[in-house]
Structures are given as C-alpha cells and as structure tokens.
C-alpha positions in Angstrom: 28.9 64.0 -28.4 30.7 61.6 -26.2 33.1 62.7 -23.5 36.3 61.8 -25.3 35.3 63.7 -28.4 34.2 66.7 -26.4 37.5 66.9 -24.5 39.6 66.4 -27.6 37.7 69.1 -29.5 38.1 71.5 -26.6 41.8 70.7 -26.5 42.3 71.5 -30.2 40.7 74.9 -29.7 43.0 75.9 -27.0 46.3 77.6 -27.7 48.3 75.2 -25.6 47.9 72.6 -28.3 49.8 74.1 -31.2 51.8 72.5 -33.9 53.6 69.2 -33.2 57.0 69.8 -31.5 56.0 73.2 -30.2 57.2 74.0 -26.7 54.5 74.4 -24.1 55.6 76.4 -21.1 54.3 75.1 -17.8 52.9 77.8 -15.6 51.7 77.5 -12.0 48.0 77.2 -11.7 46.2 80.0 -9.8 44.9 78.6 -6.4 41.3 78.4 -7.4 42.0 76.3 -10.5 44.4 74.1 -8.6 41.7 73.5 -6.0 39.2 72.7 -8.7 41.2 70.0 -10.4 42.9 68.6 -7.3 40.0 68.7 -4.9 36.6 69.5 -6.3 36.6 67.2 -9.3 39.4 64.9 -8.5 37.1 61.9 -8.1 35.0 62.4 -11.3 37.4 63.9 -13.9 38.9 61.4 -16.3 42.7 61.2 -16.7 42.4 62.7 -20.1 40.4 65.7 -18.8 42.9 66.3 -16.1 45.8 66.1 -18.6 44.1 68.6 -20.9 43.2 71.0 -18.1 46.8 71.1 -16.8 48.1 72.0 -20.2 45.9 75.1 -20.6 47.9 78.4 -20.6 45.5 81.1 -19.3 42.4 81.6 -17.2 40.1 82.2 -20.2 40.9 78.7 -21.5 40.5 77.2 -18.0 37.1 78.9 -17.6 35.9 77.6 -21.0 37.1 74.1 -20.1 35.3 74.1 -16.7 32.1 75.3 -18.4 32.3 72.5 -21.0 33.2 70.0 -18.2 29.9 70.7 -16.4 27.8 71.1 -19.5 28.8 67.7 -20.7 27.5 66.2 -17.4 24.3 68.2 -17.3 21.3 65.7 -17.4 18.9 68.5 -18.5 20.8 70.9 -20.8 17.7 73.0 -21.5 17.0 73.8 -17.8 18.6 76.7 -16.0 20.1 74.5 -13.3 22.8 71.9 -13.8 21.5 69.2 -11.5 24.7 67.1 -11.7 26.9 70.0 -10.6 24.5 70.9 -7.8 24.4 67.4 -6.5 28.2 67.0 -6.8 28.9 70.0 -4.6 26.2 68.8 -2.1 28.1 65.6 -1.8 31.4 67.3 -1.2 29.8 69.5 1.5 28.3 66.4 3.1 31.5 64.3 3.3 33.5 67.2 4.6 31.0 67.6 7.4 30.6 63.9 8.4 33.7 61.9 7.3 37.4 62.1 8.0 36.8 63.0 11.7 39.1 60.2 12.9 42.1 61.6 11.0 43.5 65.0 10.0 42.5 64.6 6.4 39.3 66.3 5.1 36.2 64.2 4.3 36.7 64.3 0.5 40.0 62.5 0.9 38.6 59.6 3.0 37.5 56.3 1.5 33.9 56.8 2.5 34.0 60.4 1.2 35.4 59.2 -2.2 32.8 56.6 -2.6 30.0 58.9 -1.5 31.1 61.6 -4.0 31.2 59.0 -6.9 28.2 56.8 -6.2 26.1 59.1 -4.0 24.2 58.0 -0.9 23.8 54.3 -0.4 20.4 52.7 -0.2 21.1 51.3 3.3 23.9 51.4 5.9 24.4 48.9 8.6 26.6 50.1 11.5 28.7 47.8 13.8 30.1 50.2 16.3 30.2 48.6 19.6 29.9 44.9 18.8 32.0 42.7 21.0 34.8 41.0 18.9 34.6 43.5 16.0 36.4 46.6 15.0 34.0 49.4 14.1 32.7 48.9 10.6 29.9 49.7 8.2 28.2 47.9 5.3 26.9 50.2 2.6 24.4 48.7 0.1 24.0 50.1 -3.4 21.7 49.2 -6.2 21.0 50.4 -9.8 24.6 51.5 -10.6 25.0 49.5 -13.8 26.0 52.7 -15.6 29.3 52.5 -13.7 29.8 48.9 -14.9 28.9 47.6 -11.5 26.5 44.8 -10.5 22.8 45.4 -10.0 23.2 45.3 -6.2 26.4 45.2 -4.1 27.8 45.9 -0.7 30.8 47.9 0.3 32.4 47.5 3.7 34.4 50.2 5.5 36.3 49.3 8.7 38.5 51.0 11.2 41.7 49.0 10.7 43.2 47.8 14.0 40.5 50.0 15.6 42.5 53.2 14.8 42.2 56.1 12.4 39.6 56.7 9.7 37.4 54.0 8.1 39.1 52.3 5.2 37.5 50.5 2.2 37.6 46.7 2.9 38.7 44.2 0.3 37.6 40.5 0.6 40.8 39.3 -1.0 43.4 41.7 0.5 42.0 42.1 4.0 39.8 39.0 4.6 37.3 38.5 7.4 40.0 38.2 10.0 40.8 42.0 9.5 37.3 42.8 10.9 37.7 41.0 14.2 39.7 42.5 17.1 40.3 39.2 18.9 40.9 36.6 16.1 43.9 34.5 16.8 43.5 31.9 14.0 45.6 31.3 10.9 45.6 34.7 9.1 45.6 33.0 5.6 42.8 30.6 6.4 39.8 32.6 5.2 37.4 29.8 5.7 38.2 29.5 9.4 38.1 33.3 9.8 34.7 33.4 8.1 33.3 30.8 10.5 34.6 32.8 13.5 33.1 36.0 12.1 29.8 34.2 11.4 29.6 33.3 15.0 29.8 37.0 15.9 27.7 38.6 13.1 26.4 36.5 10.2 25.4 39.4 8.0 28.9 40.9 8.2 30.5 37.5 7.7 28.7 36.9 4.4 29.6 40.4 3.1 33.2 39.9 4.1 33.7 37.1 1.7 31.8 38.5 -1.2 30.5 42.0 -1.8 27.7 40.6 -4.1 24.7 39.5 -2.0 23.9 35.8 -2.4 27.2 34.9 -4.0 27.8 31.2 -3.2 31.5 31.7 -2.9 30.9 33.3 0.5 29.9 29.8 1.8 32.8 28.0 0.2 35.6 29.8 1.9 36.7 31.7 -1.2 36.8 35.5 -1.0 
C-alpha cells in the first residue's frame, strides 16, 4: 500500500474525520506529541501526514497513527527492529551533538542537520576552514539517492555567510561564488568573474560553486 493510501485509510478510521460539515474541535497537543510532529519527524513527514496527525482528537488515535507512520517506512516488516526508525533517531542524535554549535538553535534545525537527517551521512566531506580568501565552508558529496528524485551523484555546499553564525546551505543561483570569498570586491552579479577569482583560490570549490553536479559544463561557461 502506498503512503497516500495508508494515510487516507488511517484518517478515515479516526473519529476526527466524521461526516462532511461536522465540527472538529481543535485541542492542544500534549507535549510529547507536539515534539514528535514538530521536531522528531518534521523533516520526513509529508504535509498530508502532518495535516492528518494534527486533526486527531485523542492519544489513542495519535499512538495508532505514529505506529502506522513507522511501520510504513520499515524496510523489513517481518524483523523485530524497524531499521528506518532506529537510523532516523541516530541521525537526530548525531546532528544535535555536532551541528548548530555556532548559533543558539539545536542541530536538527540547522541546514546541515536537516540534510543529514533526510539524506544520511555523505560519502565524502571536504572542509575549507582556514583557507585564505574564503569563508569557512564544506562540500558534501552524495551518490545513489535517485529514490529522492536526485541525480546519481551531486555536491552540496554549506558556508558560514559573512563568516558569522551557523553554516547555511549554498545556492549557485541565489548566492554565487562571490558569497564564498571574504575579500572579493568585483561585480556582485558577474558570476563568471567571481568564478575565476574563486578558481584562483580553490579550483574544486570554484567548480562546485557554479554547479552542484560534478562535471557539469555550465560551471566553465559562467552560468550557475
């Protein structure tokens, strides 16, 4: 049964979904359920799942929903352990320990934490922490994520914008290579010139700054 069918079937079974036009009284969620939907599964629950969960009226319905939520994602339903759930909470624990240190927010709220929770550990990470001319940044490389509708292999860049705060997810089109350099004084909209300047400092980062797809020819044509 696909995810949409499962959620809709679950919704129909719950009392909160009565006859059309019926009034549904909104009640405050107990803290543990609020934490579950707003923090623990916020990056993996679909908008429909969230909508259904918030309309449930009692703890029994919520517990049934949570059980169905994890069972649907269990890669080995006949085994005693739900490997997906175990790995998901491991990722949350990891990002809360290692990310978000440069800001008051917890790791799961950070850009690196969000990506790590959704995609897991990257195959490789390149760090540029004390490189002259650059703000602190990282390149994460992922492969074999086609099930997410993503390319076979791709990079993600995280950078400390203006050298302050937590690492943010970089966008070739919205940020551009000039955003990665702490001493660039060229035309801020001339991406080709910014690419050349960055290429003089760090060629690997320059290539990734124009296209997150390794080997993309646009990186060499000045088009992000």
